[in-house]
C-alpha positions as CSV (number, residue, x, y, z in Angstrom):
1,D,85.1,81.0,121.0
2,G,88.4,82.0,119.8
3,W,90.3,82.4,116.3
4,Q,90.8,79.1,114.5
5,E,92.8,78.9,111.4
6,E,91.6,78.9,107.7
7,R,91.3,75.8,106.4
8,S,90.7,74.2,103.0
9,V,88.6,71.2,101.6
10,L,88.0,69.4,98.5
11,L,84.4,69.5,97.5
12,G,82.5,66.9,99.1
13,Q,85.1,66.2,101.4
14,Q,83.9,66.3,105.2
15,T,85.7,68.4,107.8
16,V,84.6,69.0,111.5
17,V,83.9,72.2,113.1
18,T,84.5,72.4,116.9
19,A,83.9,75.2,119.1
20,T,84.6,75.8,122.9
21,Q,81.9,77.0,125.3
22,G,83.5,80.1,126.9
23,F,80.3,81.3,128.7
24,G,80.0,78.7,131.7
25,R,77.5,75.9,131.8
26,K,74.5,78.0,131.4
27,K,75.0,78.3,127.7
28,K,73.7,75.6,125.3
29,F,74.2,76.1,121.4
30,K,71.1,76.8,119.7
31,R,72.1,76.0,116.3
32,W,74.9,76.4,113.7
33,V,74.3,78.5,110.8
34,E,76.4,78.7,107.7
35,F,76.3,81.9,105.2
36,S,77.5,81.8,101.7
37,E,79.7,85.1,101.3
38,D,79.0,84.5,97.3
39,D,75.2,84.3,97.1
40,Q,74.4,85.5,100.6
41,I,72.2,82.1,101.0
42,L,71.6,81.5,104.7
43,R,71.3,77.8,105.5
44,T,71.2,76.3,109.2
45,A,72.8,72.9,110.3
46,N,71.3,71.7,113.7
47,V,73.6,70.4,116.4
48,E,73.7,66.8,117.5
49,S,72.5,68.0,120.8
50,P,72.0,71.3,123.0
51,F,75.2,70.5,124.7
52,S,77.1,69.0,121.8
53,L,80.1,71.0,120.8
54,R,80.4,69.9,117.3
55,T,78.6,69.3,114.1
56,A,79.4,67.9,110.6
57,L,78.7,70.1,107.4
58,F,79.3,69.6,103.8
59,P,80.1,72.8,102.4
60,E,79.8,73.5,98.5
61,K,81.7,76.8,98.2
62,D,83.4,78.9,100.5
63,M,81.5,80.3,103.7
64,T,81.6,81.8,107.1
65,L,80.2,80.0,109.6
66,F,78.8,81.3,113.1
67,A,77.5,79.6,116.4
68,F,74.5,80.7,118.0
69,Y,73.5,79.9,121.4
70,N,70.8,79.7,123.9
71,S,71.3,81.0,127.4
72,T,70.0,78.6,130.2
73,F,68.4,80.2,133.4
74,S,68.4,77.2,135.6
75,G,67.4,76.5,139.6
76,I,65.3,75.7,142.1
77,A,61.8,77.0,143.7
78,V,61.8,76.6,147.2
79,N,58.5,77.1,149.4
80,G,58.8,73.8,150.6
81,Y,59.6,72.7,147.0
82,L,57.4,74.2,144.5
83,A,56.0,71.9,141.6
84,G,54.3,72.6,138.3
85,S,54.8,76.2,138.8
86,T,55.5,78.8,136.1
87,V,59.0,80.4,136.1
88,F,59.6,83.1,133.8
89,L,62.0,86.1,133.2
90,D,59.8,89.1,133.7
91,F,61.1,91.9,131.6
92,N,58.8,94.8,131.8
93,L,58.9,93.8,135.8
94,N,55.0,94.1,136.3
95,G,54.9,90.7,137.8
96,K,52.8,88.9,135.1
97,F,53.8,86.5,132.6
98,D,53.5,88.1,129.1
99,E,53.4,84.6,127.2
100,D,54.6,86.1,123.7
101,D,57.5,88.2,125.0
102,E,58.9,86.6,128.2
103,P,60.7,83.1,128.0
104,A,59.5,80.5,130.7
105,G,59.9,77.2,132.3
106,V,58.0,75.1,134.2
107,S,59.2,73.7,137.8
108,S,59.6,69.9,138.1
109,S,58.4,67.7,141.3
110,N,61.8,68.8,143.1
111,G,61.3,72.4,142.3
112,G,63.8,72.2,139.7
113,F,63.5,74.6,136.9
114,E,65.1,75.4,133.5
115,I,64.5,78.6,130.9
116,E,66.1,79.1,127.9
117,I,66.5,82.4,126.2
118,S,68.4,83.2,123.1
119,D,71.3,85.3,122.3
120,E,69.0,87.6,120.2
121,E,66.4,88.0,123.1
122,I,68.9,88.6,125.6
123,F,70.4,91.2,123.2
124,N,67.2,93.1,122.5
125,H,66.6,93.6,126.6
126,D,70.2,94.2,127.4
127,V,70.2,97.9,127.9
128,N,73.4,98.4,129.3
129,E,75.1,95.8,126.7
130,N,77.3,94.3,129.2
131,G,76.0,90.8,128.1
132,I,74.1,89.8,130.8
133,I,70.4,90.4,132.3
134,D,70.8,92.5,134.9
135,P,67.9,92.7,137.9
136,D,67.0,96.5,136.6
137,E,66.5,94.4,133.1
138,G,64.4,91.6,134.4
139,V,63.7,89.5,137.2
140,L,62.7,85.7,137.5
141,V,59.1,85.2,139.1
142,V,57.6,82.0,140.2
143,L,53.7,81.5,139.5
144,N,51.1,79.0,140.6
145,G,52.0,75.4,141.2
146,M,52.0,73.1,144.1
147,D,53.8,73.4,147.5
148,R,54.7,69.6,148.0
149,A,55.6,70.2,151.7
150,S,52.1,71.2,152.4
151,G,50.2,69.9,149.6
152,L,48.5,73.6,148.9
153,P,48.6,75.8,145.6
154,L,50.9,78.6,145.5
155,E,48.5,81.7,145.7
156,I,51.0,84.2,145.7
157,S,54.5,84.9,144.0
158,Y,58.2,84.7,144.3
159,K,60.8,86.7,142.8
160,A,64.8,86.8,142.6
161,P,67.4,88.6,140.6
162,P,68.2,87.0,137.3
163,S,71.5,85.9,138.7
164,Y,69.9,83.5,141.3
165,S,69.3,79.8,141.2
166,V,67.3,79.4,144.2
167,I,64.3,81.1,144.4
168,T,62.5,81.8,147.7
169,A,60.4,84.3,150.2
170,I,63.8,85.8,151.2
171,S,65.0,86.4,147.7
172,N,61.1,88.2,147.2
173,L,62.5,90.6,149.9
174,V,66.1,91.0,148.3
175,T,64.1,91.8,145.0
176,E,62.0,94.4,146.7
177,F,65.1,96.2,148.0
178,I,66.8,96.3,144.4
179,E,64.1,97.8,143.0
180,E,64.3,100.5,145.6
181,G,67.6,101.0,143.7
182,L,70.0,99.3,145.9
183,G,72.8,97.3,144.7
184,L,72.7,93.5,145.1
185,S,75.1,93.2,147.6
186,T,73.7,95.9,149.6
187,A,70.0,94.6,149.3
188,E,71.2,90.9,150.5
189,E,73.2,92.3,153.5
190,I,70.4,94.7,154.9
191,V,68.2,91.3,154.5
192,S,70.3,89.1,156.0
193,R,70.7,91.5,159.2
194,Y,67.1,92.2,159.4
195,L,66.3,88.4,159.3
196,S,69.2,87.8,161.8
197,L,70.5,85.2,159.2
198,P,73.9,83.3,159.9
199,E,77.0,84.7,158.1
200,G,78.1,83.5,154.8
201,I,75.0,82.4,153.2
202,N,74.9,83.0,149.4
203,F,71.4,84.0,149.0
204,S,71.6,83.1,145.2
205,T,72.8,79.4,145.5
206,F,71.7,78.5,148.9
207,E,69.6,75.5,148.5
208,P,68.4,74.0,152.0
209,L,68.2,70.2,151.3
210,R,71.7,70.2,149.9
211,E,73.2,72.6,152.5
212,M,71.8,70.4,155.1
213,Q,74.5,68.0,154.4
214,Q,77.2,70.6,154.7
215,N,76.1,72.8,157.3
216,G,72.7,71.7,159.2
217,T,72.6,74.6,161.3
218,K,72.8,77.4,158.9
219,A,70.3,75.6,156.6
220,K,67.8,74.9,159.7
221,E,68.0,78.9,160.4
222,F,67.4,79.6,156.6
223,V,64.5,77.2,156.5
224,L,63.3,78.7,159.7
225,K,63.2,82.5,158.6
226,S,62.4,81.7,155.2
227,T,59.0,79.8,156.1
228,E,58.4,82.6,158.8
229,L,58.4,84.9,155.9
230,A,56.3,83.0,153.6
231,N,53.6,82.6,156.5
232,V,53.6,86.4,157.0
233,L,53.3,86.9,153.1
234,N,50.7,84.0,152.7
235,Q,48.3,84.8,155.4
236,G,48.9,88.6,155.4
237,A,47.9,88.4,151.4
238,L,44.9,86.3,152.4
239,Y,43.6,88.8,154.9
240,L,44.0,91.7,152.5
241,E,42.0,89.6,150.0
242,I,39.3,89.1,152.5
243,V,39.3,92.6,153.7
244,S,39.2,94.2,150.4
245,G,36.0,92.2,149.2
246,N,38.6,90.5,146.8
247,R,39.6,93.8,145.3
248,I,43.1,92.8,146.0
249,S,44.5,89.5,145.1
250,R,46.7,87.2,147.0
251,I,49.6,88.2,144.6
252,Q,49.1,92.0,144.8
253,G,48.4,91.7,148.8
254,A,51.8,89.7,149.1
255,D,53.5,92.4,146.9
256,L,52.0,95.3,149.2
257,I,53.3,93.6,152.5
258,V,56.9,92.8,150.6
259,N,56.6,96.8,150.2
260,S,55.5,97.7,153.8
261,I,58.1,95.5,155.5
262,K,61.1,97.0,153.1
263,N,59.8,100.7,154.2
264,E,59.6,99.7,157.9
265,I,63.5,98.4,157.4
266,I,64.5,101.6,155.8
267,K,62.7,103.7,158.4
268,K,64.5,102.2,161.1
269,S,67.8,102.3,159.4
270,P,70.6,104.5,160.8
């Protein structure tokens, strides 16, 4: 990241090459690649650890060095806290996990997850070529797992824009408005107003347990609204599954309810 002056070393002499991460903490080094200009041979040297910014090479001739990165989408899946859930980047926006094409991670006992994606994958799905995955290019989706608060399995799915590090029932509603064509900030404003949430809540990073220590009132209000919405989605999806004779799954039912809530909000908006 940034130009380094050329250096010359004798054959067999060790030189240390370093790089700085100018992309924030959500970038890991994927690998170092050494490429010989003369014989066009491509060789790879692994880094010491994913977050190590240095590695040692023993060049045999002139070569150009490239650093490749993995991006990391990390965060927490909250409905209670969801453990053992599959969290993936839904590139085709169909809500289903395409194992061969969509990077994924599994949430831990505290709901934490981490998804690694290579620069090549980002390049392939970055339609507007701005270097990131935008909400219309991919969505974070949570499937399956166990709600540690209730001890019950997750029967529906939760979604969030790719910039979010906290996924909740509220982020489901935000995502629905984005799919309607609204911008992220506009979608968040509409959802906040509809749920009568306190001002100053950053949906993308507001993790209730952590925020409880900073502002208990805001955290309690957020948890209350998120839980109420989650209950509507869960119970409503169960009802639709039963009355449809299982033709509508819980996940499909929850999606239909989120869509209906969005339509009602739009209808009542001035």
